[in-house]
C-alpha positions in Angstrom: 0.9 12.3 78.8 -2.4 10.5 78.0 -2.9 7.7 80.6 -4.9 4.6 80.2 -7.7 3.5 82.5 -9.8 0.4 83.1 -13.5 -0.2 83.1 -13.5 -3.4 85.1 -11.4 -5.8 82.9 -11.5 -3.6 79.8 -8.4 -1.4 79.3 -9.1 1.9 77.6 -5.7 2.8 76.1 -5.0 5.6 75.6 -7.7 7.4 77.6 -9.1 9.3 74.6 -12.7 8.4 73.7 -14.8 9.3 70.6 -17.8 10.9 72.3 -21.3 9.9 71.2 -22.9 12.2 68.7 -26.4 11.8 67.4 -26.3 11.4 63.6 -22.5 11.5 63.5 -20.9 8.5 65.2 -22.3 5.9 63.0 -20.2 3.0 62.0 -18.5 4.7 59.0 -17.5 7.7 61.0 -16.2 5.5 63.9 -14.1 3.4 61.5 -12.8 6.6 59.8 -11.6 8.0 63.1 -10.1 4.6 64.1 -8.2 4.3 60.8 -7.0 7.9 60.8 -5.7 7.7 64.4 -3.9 4.3 64.8 -3.3 3.5 68.5 -4.7 6.9 69.5 -8.4 6.2 70.3 -9.0 4.1 73.4 -12.8 3.7 73.1 -15.4 4.2 70.4 -19.0 5.1 71.4 -22.1 4.7 69.2 -24.6 7.4 68.5 -26.9 7.5 71.4 -29.7 5.0 70.8 -33.3 5.3 71.7 -34.5 2.5 74.0 -38.0 3.1 72.6 -36.8 2.3 69.1 -34.7 -0.7 70.2 -37.5 -2.4 72.3 -40.1 -1.7 69.6 -38.0 -3.4 67.0 -37.1 -0.4 64.8 -34.7 -1.7 62.2 -33.1 1.7 61.8 -32.5 1.9 65.5 -31.1 -1.6 65.7 -28.8 -0.8 62.7 -27.3 2.1 64.7 -25.7 -0.4 67.1 -23.9 -2.6 64.5 -20.2 -2.7 64.8 -17.1 -4.5 63.5 -14.3 -6.2 65.4 -11.8 -3.5 64.5 -13.9 -1.0 66.5 -13.2 -2.8 69.9 -13.4 -1.7 72.6 -16.8 -0.5 71.7 -19.6 1.1 73.8 -23.2 1.6 73.0 -25.0 4.5 74.7 -28.7 4.2 75.3 -31.2 6.9 76.3 -34.7 6.8 77.6 -36.8 7.1 80.7 -39.0 4.0 81.2 -37.2 1.5 83.6 -38.1 -1.7 81.9 -37.3 -0.5 78.4 -33.9 0.7 79.6 -33.2 -2.7 81.2 -34.4 -4.6 78.1 -32.3 -2.3 75.8 -29.2 -2.9 77.9 -29.8 -6.6 77.5 -30.0 -6.2 73.8 -26.7 -4.3 73.8 -25.1 -7.1 75.7 -26.5 -9.8 73.4 -24.8 -8.0 70.5 -21.4 -8.7 72.1 -20.7 -5.0 72.9 -18.0 -4.3 75.5 -19.7 -1.6 77.5 -23.2 -0.1 77.8 -23.5 3.5 78.8 -26.5 5.5 80.1 -27.1 9.0 78.5 -27.7 11.6 81.2 -26.0 14.4 79.4 -27.9 15.2 76.2 -29.5 18.7 76.4 -31.6 18.4 73.2 -35.3 19.3 73.8 -36.6 16.3 71.9 -34.7 14.1 74.3 -35.3 15.8 77.7 -39.0 16.4 77.1 -39.4 12.6 77.1 -37.5 12.3 80.4 -34.2 11.2 78.9 -30.8 12.7 78.7 -30.0 15.5 81.2 -33.6 15.4 82.5 -32.6 12.2 84.5 -30.2 14.4 86.5 -33.2 16.1 87.9 -34.8 12.8 88.9 -32.0 11.0 90.8 -34.4 8.6 92.5 -35.7 7.4 89.1 -32.2 7.2 87.7 -31.2 5.0 90.6 -34.1 2.7 89.7 -32.9 2.5 86.1 -29.3 1.7 87.2 -30.5 -1.0 89.6 -32.7 -2.6 86.9 -29.9 -2.6 84.4 -27.3 -3.8 86.8 -29.5 -6.7 87.8 -29.9 -7.8 84.2 -26.5 -7.5 82.5 -23.0 -8.8 83.2 -21.0 -6.4 81.1 -19.8 -3.0 82.5 -22.3 -0.2 82.9 -21.1 3.4 82.7 -22.8 6.8 82.5 -22.3 10.2 80.9 -23.7 13.3 82.5 -23.4 17.1 82.7 -22.5 19.5 85.5 -26.2 19.7 86.3 -29.4 21.1 84.9 -28.5 24.8 85.5 -26.3 26.8 87.8 -28.7 26.5 90.7 -28.7 22.7 90.5 -25.1 21.6 89.7 -25.5 18.2 91.3 -22.9 16.2 89.4 -20.7 15.5 92.5 -23.5 14.3 94.7 -25.0 12.2 91.9 -21.6 10.7 91.1 -21.3 9.4 94.7 -24.8 7.8 94.5 -24.1 6.2 91.1 -20.8 4.7 92.3 -22.6 3.2 95.2 -25.2 1.7 92.8 -22.5 0.0 90.7 -21.8 2.4 87.9 -18.2 1.6 86.9 -17.0 4.8 85.2 -18.4 8.3 84.6 -17.9 10.9 82.0 -18.8 14.5 82.9 -19.4 17.3 80.5 -18.5 20.5 82.3 -21.5 22.5 81.1 -25.0 22.6 82.5 -28.0 21.7 80.4 -29.0 25.4 80.4 -25.7 26.3 78.8 -26.1 23.9 75.9 -22.7 24.5 74.2 -22.3 28.2 75.1 -19.5 29.4 77.3 -16.7 27.3 78.6 -16.9 23.9 80.2 -16.2 23.9 83.9 -13.3 21.5 84.3 -12.9 22.3 88.0 -16.3 20.6 88.4 -14.9 17.6 86.5 -12.0 17.4 88.9 -14.4 17.7 91.9 -16.3 14.6 90.6 -13.0 12.7 90.0 -11.9 13.5 93.6 -15.3 12.4 95.1 -15.3 8.9 93.7 -12.9 6.0 93.2 -14.2 4.9 89.8 -12.6 6.4 86.6 -14.0 9.8 85.7 -13.5 11.2 82.2 -14.0 14.8 81.2 -15.8 16.3 78.2 -16.0 19.7 76.7 -13.6 22.0 74.8 -10.8 19.5 74.1 -9.6 20.4 70.6 -5.8 19.8 70.6 -2.8 18.8 72.6 -2.6 22.0 74.6 -6.3 21.8 75.7 -5.9 18.1 76.4 -2.9 18.7 78.7 -4.6 21.6 80.4 -7.7 19.4 81.3 -6.2 16.0 81.9 -5.0 16.8 85.5 -5.3 15.3 88.9 -7.5 12.3 89.1 -9.3 12.9 85.7 -8.7 9.5 84.0 -9.4 10.4 80.4 -11.0 12.7 77.8 -14.1 12.5 75.7 -13.7 14.2 72.3 -16.8 15.0 70.2 -17.2 18.1 68.0 -13.4 18.5 67.6 -13.3 15.1 65.7 -15.6 16.6 63.1 -13.5 19.7 62.5 -10.3 17.7 62.7 -10.7 13.9 62.4 -6.9 13.6 63.2 -7.3 15.2 66.6 -6.6 12.0 68.5 -3.3 11.2 66.9 -2.3 14.9 67.1 -3.0 14.9 70.8 -0.9 11.8 71.3 2.0 13.0 69.2 1.9 16.7 70.1 2.2 17.5 66.4 0.5 20.6 65.0 -2.6 20.2 63.0 -1.9 18.5 59.7 -5.2 19.5 58.2 -5.0 23.3 58.3 -4.8 24.5 54.7 -4.0 21.0 53.4 -6.4 20.4 50.6 -4.9 17.1 49.5 -5.3 15.6 53.0 -8.9 16.9 53.2 -9.8 15.3 49.9 -8.2 12.0 50.9 -10.2 11.9 54.1 -13.4 12.7 52.2 -12.8 10.0 49.6 -12.1 7.5 52.3 -15.3 8.5 54.1 -17.2 8.0 51.0 -15.9 4.4 50.7 -16.9 3.7 54.3 -20.3 5.3 53.9 -21.0 3.1 50.9 -20.2 0.0 52.9 -23.1 0.7 55.2 -25.6 3.0 53.4 -27.3 3.4 50.0 -25.9 6.2 47.9 -29.1 8.2 48.6 -28.3 8.3 52.3 -24.7 9.4 52.0 -24.8 13.1 50.8 -26.0 14.5 54.2 -23.3 12.5 56.0 -20.6 13.8 53.7 -21.8 17.4 54.0 -21.8 17.0 57.8 -18.1 16.2 57.8 -17.1 18.6 55.1 -19.0 21.5 56.6 -16.8 21.3 59.7 -13.5 19.9 58.4 -13.2 21.9 55.2 -13.7 25.4 56.4 -11.6 27.8 54.3 -11.6 25.5 51.3 -12.9 27.5 48.3 -15.0 24.5 47.0 -16.7 23.8 50.4 -19.7 26.0 49.8 -20.4 24.4 46.5 -20.1 20.9 47.9 -22.7 21.7 50.6 -25.3 22.6 47.9 -25.0 19.2 46.1 -27.6 16.6 47.1 -26.5 13.5 45.2 -23.4 11.4 45.9 -22.3 11.0 42.3 -22.3 14.8 41.8 -20.4 15.3 45.1 -17.8 12.8 44.0 -17.6 14.5 40.6 -16.9 17.8 42.3 -14.2 16.4 44.6 -12.6 14.6 41.6 -12.5 17.9 39.7 -10.9 19.6 42.7 -8.3 16.8 43.1 -7.5 16.9 39.4 -7.2 20.7 39.2 -10.2 21.0 36.9 -12.5 22.9 39.3 -13.2 26.5 38.3 -15.4 27.5 41.2 -18.5 28.5 39.2 -21.8 27.0 38.3 -23.8 28.9 35.7 -21.3 31.7 35.9 -21.8 32.5 39.6 -20.2 31.4 42.8 -22.5 29.0 44.7 -23.8 30.3 48.0 -23.6 28.0 51.0 -26.7 26.1 52.1 -27.2 25.0 55.7 -26.8 21.3 56.4 -30.1 20.2 57.9 -31.2 17.4 60.0 -33.8 14.9 58.8 -36.4 16.8 60.7 -35.5 20.0 58.8 -33.8 21.7 61.7 -30.3 23.2 61.5 -29.2 21.9 64.8 -26.8 19.4 63.3 -25.3 17.9 66.5 -27.4 16.7 69.3 -24.1 16.1 71.1 -23.6 15.4 74.7 
């Protein structure tokens, strides 16, 4: 049911892609998804990376692009506005040995669009063309792009923009079927995704509301070449293999499986991060994946990794009683580093 597609000489098989998610698709999470879904993820994409940070030598930003051979084929997505920085950043991506570089034209986050990046570029097609030309003239690896339906309902320009981008050498497109104004409200417009696919000859992937086999089958129609899956991989990291097999969700109500995934994620997090940087990442996954688990609320209040591990081990060993100081723990929101509760600046 899931086809493969090619980006130049790179085969994406199957046509299921882990979508870029800010603060989520770091190397540990990508490796977790790859390991949990053998032969079921065709392409892994990095967090979207700021070209400002890259070209100014930010170690944290450069660290975001690191990858291991087991992750191939691997794509780094860059975002920004300034033409020369976008070009230089794409060259840096190529120098790392990455398979594909992708331009972010889909992020709706205010902190991205107010600087001219993300979905704002869809409102400035002439400037976007200059960026594409500069990058194409500098790199030899494939260049792709991810965008939305448009800025709002009065400017749904994805079809027209796709034609322009194909003529400028973009080799594949991913289209999220919502406008920037929608953010993640309402349903993604997959008829728009099909229109884009029909308008160009390069591969077009769709994004938005793919959560299981049924939704994948419903949306992978006509000339749509593949599917980008983002938020569903947080609530169900097994979603790729379940789409491929058609099996029902193995996670629903399966505490043993949830715990095994969390323990594996801890191992992978510790390979890349200090313990002090791990609790937020673990909460991020648990908050979505472990809904309905009685110990979830308590886990989300714990701010050190050893204490998180202790709780999970108690649950695993049947020693968890569900109380701290005689009272059930209330759930605390998982916050971004900037203090906001908008966890996912996801395309």
